[in-house]
Each structure stands twice: as structure tokens, then as C-alpha cells.
C-alpha positions as CSV (number, residue, x, y, z in Angstrom):
1,M,0.2,-7.9,9.3
2,E,2.1,-6.0,13.0
3,K,0.5,-3.3,14.5
4,Y,2.4,-0.6,15.9
5,E,0.4,2.2,19.1
6,G,-3.0,2.3,16.4
7,T,-0.6,1.8,12.8
8,N,-1.8,-1.2,10.6
9,I,1.4,-2.9,8.5
10,C,1.1,-4.1,5.1
11,N,3.1,-5.6,3.2
12,K,2.2,-4.7,-0.7
13,L,1.7,-7.6,-3.2
14,H,2.5,-7.6,-6.6
15,Y,-0.8,-9.3,-8.1
16,V,0.1,-11.5,-11.7
17,I,-2.5,-13.8,-13.0
18,A,-1.7,-17.6,-13.9
19,K,-2.4,-18.8,-17.2
20,F,-4.1,-21.9,-18.4
21,V,-3.2,-23.5,-15.2
22,P,-4.0,-27.4,-13.9
23,V,-7.3,-27.5,-11.8
24,T,-5.1,-29.5,-9.6
25,F,-2.6,-27.3,-8.6
26,D,-3.8,-26.5,-4.7
27,A,-4.1,-22.9,-4.4
28,R,-4.6,-22.3,-1.1
29,S,-1.7,-24.5,-0.2
30,S,1.7,-22.9,1.3
31,F,3.6,-26.4,0.2
32,A,1.7,-25.7,-3.4
33,H,3.9,-21.7,-3.2
34,A,6.6,-23.7,-1.7
35,K,6.7,-25.6,-4.2
36,I,6.3,-23.5,-7.5
37,G,9.5,-20.7,-5.7
38,Q,11.6,-24.1,-5.4
39,D,10.6,-24.9,-9.0
40,N,11.0,-21.2,-10.6
41,F,14.2,-20.3,-8.4
42,I,12.5,-17.4,-6.4
43,G,12.6,-17.0,-3.1
44,L,9.9,-20.0,-0.9
45,D,7.8,-17.1,0.4
46,S,7.0,-15.2,-2.7
47,I,4.1,-16.6,-2.9
48,A,1.9,-15.2,-0.5
49,Y,-1.4,-15.7,-2.5
50,S,-3.4,-17.4,-4.5
51,K,-6.5,-18.2,-5.8
52,Y,-8.3,-19.3,-9.7
53,I,-10.4,-16.9,-10.6
54,K,-13.4,-18.7,-11.5
55,P,-14.6,-20.7,-8.1
56,P,-14.1,-25.3,-7.9
57,H,-17.7,-25.2,-7.7
58,L,-18.3,-23.4,-11.2
59,R,-16.6,-25.3,-12.9
60,T,-17.8,-27.7,-16.1
61,G,-17.1,-31.9,-15.3
62,N,-14.8,-32.3,-18.0
63,Q,-12.7,-28.6,-16.9
64,R,-8.6,-29.4,-16.8
65,V,-7.3,-25.7,-17.0
66,A,-8.1,-22.5,-14.9
67,H,-6.7,-19.0,-15.0
68,I,-5.4,-18.1,-11.3
69,I,-4.8,-15.1,-9.6
70,F,-1.2,-15.3,-7.4
71,G,0.4,-12.0,-4.8
72,F,3.8,-11.8,-5.1
73,T,5.9,-10.2,-1.9
74,D,8.9,-9.9,-3.7
75,C,8.4,-7.1,-7.6
76,E,11.2,-8.9,-8.8
77,D,10.1,-12.0,-9.2
78,A,6.6,-11.0,-9.5
79,N,8.3,-9.5,-13.4
80,T,10.3,-12.7,-13.9
81,A,6.6,-14.0,-13.6
82,I,5.3,-11.8,-16.0
83,T,8.6,-12.2,-19.0
84,T,9.6,-15.7,-19.2
85,G,6.9,-17.5,-17.7
86,M,7.3,-20.3,-14.8
87,F,6.3,-24.0,-14.4
88,I,3.8,-24.9,-12.3
89,E,3.4,-29.1,-12.3
90,G,5.1,-29.2,-14.5
91,N,3.5,-27.1,-17.5
92,T,5.6,-23.5,-18.9
93,L,2.5,-21.3,-18.0
94,T,2.6,-18.0,-19.3
95,Y,1.3,-14.9,-17.0
96,A,-0.2,-11.0,-17.4
97,K,-0.1,-8.0,-14.7
98,C,-3.3,-7.8,-13.2
């Protein structure tokens, strides 16, 4: 966020939900975001935010997948994720608008 003479400017994020992401994915890692960008031919900095919907400490002991909210900086990349899906850790996942 940049400030100019008392004004705040924020980039708008386009949120989508990724379903059934392996819990081994590190949602807080900018490296993981860049890897998704590289694997799916989108901008390396297109994903600015990601968070598991259910906090990790509330998962069951044998849970292997969970849903994540992704915040894309580019609406075209968010639309690509929704319409064609994207790879995460070798799995093609479905996405839905948030």
C-alpha cells in the first residue's frame, strides 16, 4: 500500500477458492505462489494472498486436502483459474469465484 498526501491506494484483489488442495501446500509462502505462476503460465507475482479456509490446527489427524482462498492481482489470471483450473503440487484443481 502506498500513501500520497493522506490518500491510501490499494490494489484490488480478485478472490477465488481452490478446492481440495493438498495440506502439504504452504499457503503463506511467496515461493509457493511463484511456483503456481510458473507451473500455470501466469505472472509470477499474480497471486498476492492465500489462506486455508479452515485453520490448520482445526484439521482432523488424517485430513489430506483442504480449501484455500487465493487473491489474484490480475483478473484474467483469476478467470483462467476458474474456467480451466490450475496445477498445485502436481494436481489439477478446480476453482470457484469467492
